Structure formats: C-alpha cells, structure tokens
N, C-alpha and C positions, 0 to 999 in steps of 0.2 A: 610554355607551363603548361603545367599538370592541374585540371580542377578539379578538388574534391570537394564531396558537399556532408556536411557536417553530421554524423547522424547520434540519434541519442533516443534512447529506444523510451515509448510511452509506458505510462505506470502499468496497462494492460500487460503490454509484452515483456514487463519486467516480471510478472506472474509467472512465466515459462519457465521452469524447472529442470526441462531438457537442455535447450539448447543448441547450439552446432558450430563444434568448434574450427577453428582453420589457425594456422601457423604462421599467422603474422597479427599484428593489432590493429585495429581500426579506430581510431578516436580513442585509444587507450582500453580497446576491451580485446579481450580474449575470444567471447563468441558470439554468437547472434539470439538474440530473442526474437521472439518470432507471434504473432496474436494465434497461430495454430498451437504452438508449445503451450500458451497462456492456455487455449480451452481445454489441451490435452491434460494441463496439471492441474485443472480445475476437477475436471473428470477423472483423475485420480485419486485427489483428495476426496470425493465424495465417493468413489469405491471403499477409499481407505474406512472412513469415517461411518457408512454404512456397516461394513463389517465390523467396525467395532461395535455399533450398536447392537447389531445381530448378534452375534457372539455374546454380549451383556446381558440379553435380556434376561439372563437367571438373575443377574445380581441385580441390578434393576428391579425387576418387579418379585427377587426375593423367592425364585422357586427352584423345584429341583435341588435341594441341599445334598451334601453329601453327610451320610448318616452313619454311626457306629454305635454298637451297642453291648454292652457288657456287664455281666453280676458280679458282685465280690460278697464275702461274708465277712461281716466286721465283727468286733468285739461287742457284747454289749453293753449298751450305755442308756442314761436316763434320759428321757426325752420329757420337757415340759410342754402339754398340750394345751389347748384353748378352746373355746368355742368356737372360736374363729381357725383355724386350721384342722378340727376334727370335726366329724359327724357321725354320729349314728341314730338313727331311732328305730322303733320297735314299739309290738303291739299285739293284744289276741284279735283276730277278726272270724265275721263267719263265713259263710260259704259266699255271701255275697259281696264279701271283701271289705266290710262296715266295721268298724272299728268295737270291741266287747268291751264294755266296763261294766262288771259284776261281780261283786266281791262274793254271792253266793255262790256261784257257781266255779270263779277260777281268777286268780291274782297273780301279780307281777311283783317281785323281790329283785333288787340289785345289790351286789355287795362287792367290797374291795380290799384288795389283800395285797401286801406284802413280807416275803417271805427272804432269808439270805440264809447261806452257810454260815455258821461257825468255825471255828479254829477246830474242833474236832471233826470236822465236815461233816454237819448235820444241819439241817435246815431247821432253822430257829422262825417263828414268826413273830414279825416285827408288831407287825397289826393286823387286825382282820375285823369289817364291820359293815354295815350296811351304808351304800353309797346314796346319797338322794339324785331323784331324778323326777320329771314334771312335762309337761303338755310343752311342745316343742316352741309354742308360739308365745313361750313364758321365758324364752331364753334369749339372751343377747344373739345379734346377726342373724336371726332366723328369716327376717323377712328379705335379707340379701341373697339369704341361699335358696331363698324360693324363687328368686326370681333368677338366680343362679341357672339350679337345676330345673327351672320351669314346671316344678311341682309344689303341689299344696301340703305341708306339714303341720295342719292344724290338727289332725284328726291322729299323730301319733306321740309317743312318748319318746323323750331324749334324754342320753347322761349329759348331765353336768361336768364338762372335763374344763372348768377354768385353774388354772395351777396345779392341773393334776397331772404326776409323774405316772409313768409310765414305760416299761422296758423290762428287757430279761427272760430269761426262761427256766423252766426246770433241768435244762442241761448247760445250764452258766452258775455263776456263783449269787446271783439274786433273782428276783421275780418280780414284778408286780403285776398284778390282773385283776379283771372286772367278771363277775358272774352272774349271770341274769337266768334267774329263777321264773318259771311259770307253774303255779301249783295248783293243785283244786282243792277244793271247797272241802272240808271233811265235817261232816255233822255230828262228830261223835266229839270233835272239839269247839266247834263253834255251831250254835243252835242257829245260828243264823244263815248257816249254809242251808243247800236243799237237799232234800231226805234222798239216800242213797239212789230209789226208785227216780226221782225227778231229776236227778243228776246223770244219770245214766242216759234218760230222754232226751237231753241238751246237749249231747255229745254226738247221738248216732243220727245219721243222713241215709237217706236210699242210696243215692247216688255216689257220694265221695267217700261213705263210708262214716265219717265224721263231718261235723258242720262245723269244729273250732280249729285255727291256724294258730302256731305261731309264726309271726312274718318280723320282717326285720331290712331296713335299709342301711347299707355299707357303702364305704367310698370305696371307686374304684376308677384307677387310671387309664385311660386311653391315650395312646399317642398319635398326635395328628402333626407328622413332620412335614407336613404341606403347609399347616398352619403358623406364619411367620411371629404375630402374638401371641397365639394360645397354643405350644407346640403338646403341650400336656391338657388333654382334655379330662376333667375331672366327672365322673358321672356316682350318681345315685343308684345301686342295683337293688333289685329286689327281690328275698329268697323266703320263703315260708317253707314250714314244715307241718305237717298231718300232726292234730293232737288227740292221743286216744288214752283211757283209764288204764290199760290194759301194759302200756310199754312207758317205760325210759329212756326221753331219746336224748342225746347228747352231741351238740357240736362244739369243735374246738377252730377258733379262727384267730388266724396269724397276720398283723399288716407287717408291712416292709416300706422302705424307703426308696422313691422314685424321684431320680433327682435328674438333671437336664444341663448341661455344658451349652449355652449358646453361644457359636460366635457370631456376630453381628458388625465385625470391623469390613470394610471397605478397601484399604490395604494392608493394613495391621491388622493383627488378632485384637479381638475386643471383644473377651469371652465373660458370659453374665450367667452366672452359676443360679440354678430355680431347684426347689424338692419342694415335692407332696407326699401325703399317706397315703398306703393303697392297700387293699386288704392281699394278701399273699395265696392263701388257702383256706380253706372250709373242710374240715375233716368232721365227720360224722357217725356214730353208730347209736346201739340201743341196746337195752334188757328188757325183758319180760317181768311184767311184776302183775302181785295182786291188785285188782281193781281199787280199793277201800284201805289197805293197810298203807301204802306211803303219798303222801300229798304230793312231789314233786313228779311231776310228768315231760318237762322238759326243760334242759339246764344249756345254756351258752355261756362258753368260756372265750374270752377275749386277752388275748396278748400281743406284745407288740416284740418283734421280731430284729434279728441282726442283719437281715438280705437288703442290699440296696443296690439297684435297675437304675445304671446310668447310660443316659444319650449323651453323645456327641453331634453335633448338628454345626455345621458352619458352609458359605455359601462362597462362589467362586469371586474371585480376589481382581482388583482392575490390574495387575502385573501380570496373573494367569490370563488375560483376555488379552492383553498384549504380546503376548508371547505367541497364544493362538492365532492372532491374526497375521505376524510379522513374516512367516512364509507364505500366506497368500499376498500380503501386499507388495513382497520381493519379486514373485511371478509376474504379477501385475505392470509392475513397473518397467519389467524386462521385457514384455508382451509390446506395452506401447513406446516405449525404447525404440523397438526393432521396427514399429509401425511407423515411427517418427523420421528413421533413418529416410525413408523413400521421399517423404516431402520435405526433410531437412537437405538434402541434395539437390534439388530444384529451388529452394529456397536462398540456400546460399551461394548459389550462381547469380541468381536475379540481385541479391543484396550487394554481392560484389561490382558486378557491371553498374548498378545505379549509384553505389558510390564511388568509385574508382573510374572518373571518366576520363580519357585520351583527346586531349584536342590535337589534333596534328595538325591543322590548318596555323593555327598560332605558332607551333613548333615549327613549322616549314619556313615560314616568314621571318622567323628571329635568325634560323640557318643563311636565308637570303640578306638580312642587313647585317649581318657580324662580317667585322673587313676580316676576321680571319679566317682564311679559307683553305681548302686544299682543292684543287683542282683535279677531278678523273676526266680521262679522255672518252670514257665512254661507258656504260653499263657493267658491260664482261668484266673490264679492269677491274673495274669496283666491288665487284663481286668475289672479284678473287683476292684481290688485295685486304681488303677489309672484313673481319671479322664478325664487326658489327651486324654484315648486309645481313648475316645468318638470322639474325633476329626476325626480319622482317619474313620469314617462311613459316615461323613457328606459329601454330594454331592460334594462341590465345592473341598473338599481334593481328592477326588475320579479325579476329571477334571484335575487336576493340576498331579497327578501318570499320567493319559494320556496322557496330553500333553507333557509330559519327558518318554517318549516309558515306562511307570511303570504301574501295576495296584498293588492294596493292597495285592491277591495272591501272586506273585511272589517276593513281598516285603518279606510276612512273610514265604516262602517257603526257600528263599535264608539266613533269620535267623534264621530259623532251620538248616539247610545245616550247617552253619559254627560257630554255637552255641548251638548245639545240644538243642534246645527249650528254651536255653535260652538268654533271651533279655539284654542288657546291656543299662541302661538310663541313660544317664547324660544330663543336663539342657535341659531335652525335652520341658519344660517350656519354655524357651528362643526360641526355636524353633518353638514351634507353637505360639508364642509371634509376631514374625516375620513375619510368612506366615499369620496370621491373620492382 
C-alpha cells in the first residue's frame, strides 16, 4: 500500500498569501503554504504599510493643504462689533514715538454717525455725535490682546466697540461711520492754548519737518495656511501721518470680512467656518489751509465695506491615500509573485515527494502473496501484453524508485533472481491507480 504523511501547515506557513497551486488535493488542500511565502507576505504587508504612511504624511502632520481663494461683494449689512472681535488704537506722538497728551497743543475727538436714504432718495441723518474713547488698558480684553499681539497698549487710546453697529457706505442705502479728528489748539478760542508763535515752534522739527504725528493701529489678517490651528493670523499694523499747521489731511479706511472654510475631516468632509475683520484699504488725500484759521489738521474716517475674502482649505483624505498606493501595491505584488514562482517550483516538488511516498517493497510482497496471479513467461511478453508496464518507463515512477533507494534495474533483477524470469502480477492496476 501507499504510505501518506498527513500535512498540516504551521501557523507561520498559513501567513503565506502567495501559495503554490496544484491540480489535485492533498489533505483536502488546493495549494501549498511555505515559510518563504510567509516571509514574502510579511515583506509585502510591510511595504504596503510603509507606502500608506509615506503617502499619508500630509494627512497625519496636517501639512501641504489644498487652498483656494476667492472674493465676493455682498450686500451691505449691519455688523455688531465688540471689544473682543475688533481693535483700533490711535494717538498723537512725538518724533521719538512717545504719546503726546497736551491739550494746549493738540487734542483728539471721535464722532459716530448713522445716515440712511429716505423714500425720496435723499440722505437723512439718523444720529451724529461724539463717541467715547479711553486708554486701551481701561477696556475689557486689553490684556488678552496685548498677549495675543505681543504689544503694549498702555500708551494708546482705544475706541469702545461694545455693541456698536457698523457697516454700509455712501454707495448703499445706509451708512454707519466713525470719524477721528485731530485738532490744533487755537488760542483765539481757548486761552489755555499756546500762543501762535509757541504753537508753531511745537510743530517744527529740523529733520522731519514736524515733530508731531498722528499714529494708529489697525487689524490686518495675514493668512498662514500651513498653520493648522491658526490659519488666519491677525496682526496690528502701525501707520502714521505727519502733522503740520498748513495742511488738512484725510484718510478713508475701509474694513472687510475674511472667512475661512476649513475642512478638517480625515475621511468625510468636516468643515469649520471662521471669520475675522481686516483692513481692506486706506486712501489718503490732503488740502492746504491757513495755519490758524481752521483747527482740524487730520481727519480719519472708518467704514465697514461689503467685500468678503474666502479661503477654502482642505487636506488629503484617507481614501485618496488608498487610491494613490493602490497601483504601487499591485506592482509590488506582481513582482513578488513572479519572484516566488522560481522558489515555488522547487518547493512544490519537494512538498509532493515528502508527502506522497511509494513503498514498492510492500506492494511487491503483496503481489507475491496474492493467490490470484497471472503468469507471464518473460519480461518481453509482459511488456508487450500489458499496457500497465508502460508506467515503469515514466519519469515520475523512476523518481519514485530513486527516492525509495530502488531503481528500475534493481527491481527487475530482483524479479529475475526470485522467479526465474517470471513475473506474478496481481491487482497491478490497483497499484498503479494508487500511485497515480
């Protein structure tokens, strides 16, 4: 009979994702699992995982986002400001950058106004009057602002924006605006003011032309899209204008809204919206005036426009990474499969020879002991008459004989010595069937 060795792959061999196929089953299995295949499977998984992490660095580290920018003009609307979301500081300073607080030379005044077009298409004043301002450190959130902007606001004046309505312009149907006037002190109106000659000296400077400046701090947004936590960086920008007694300078500043739509999702869209206020433009002009006829030497108008800058930011999604590495992983699998074929042919032959053993000695003894025999006069007659004898010529049978320390010649010689050139064959067909 044929001795078969039961085959059960080890746990490590079961990890072989390649395998070697054959056309018959051994121990109810269609393919062969090997340790080399398991090692190559580990290598394949390692390479795919490496590709996943390599292509996914932008996702994990939140870098190299996709950015699109567009601007639009919306209808004017009323915005409710507060000291938390809006900052504007101003002062009069000398040539050394020190705040000047001297009403006998110069003073500051802030006005707040609201106009609206009536049914006749005419502008109608809703209200207009003075607006309070104070030192910045007297308002809420100043300390947090100083920490955020890394600047000291102790020597600046700040506008109080708490619950202040702002928006519109003269090209719309309504307008809210602020006006900051810088006034020279006129002795003719106020005896506490310096006399004209002394006032003229207080303005002059041999190098800069004047030693007094109107200076202001305004908010400006600088996008930093590589910054995941704070993509819209808010800064305080300082701008100043030279003050003289012979000119009336004006500046018209307009603010806008800056919005970011930030997609933080890893697999699906997860969009967060955030907006800030930023300066859009500052337009300046001037006119000449008599030194002491008019007291206003600088006017600063502040409006809130209808322009919106929109930043859309998104990062690589997991499904995009999988799609990117899909082609590479397939190429790696094909190359490793092609390489595995060379080892597989050898391993498959070894596998079959180890687990399908032919014990010809036991089969020959069973033939001699069987009573149902067929007597054949010589080997040539057997070879001609029996088609089963052709099986002895096959290469696989020769290999089987060699693996069991036998060969065809020794087998025939053994038959000649024991049976005088007679072969007793019984159930030979069953034996060959079992071998095949």
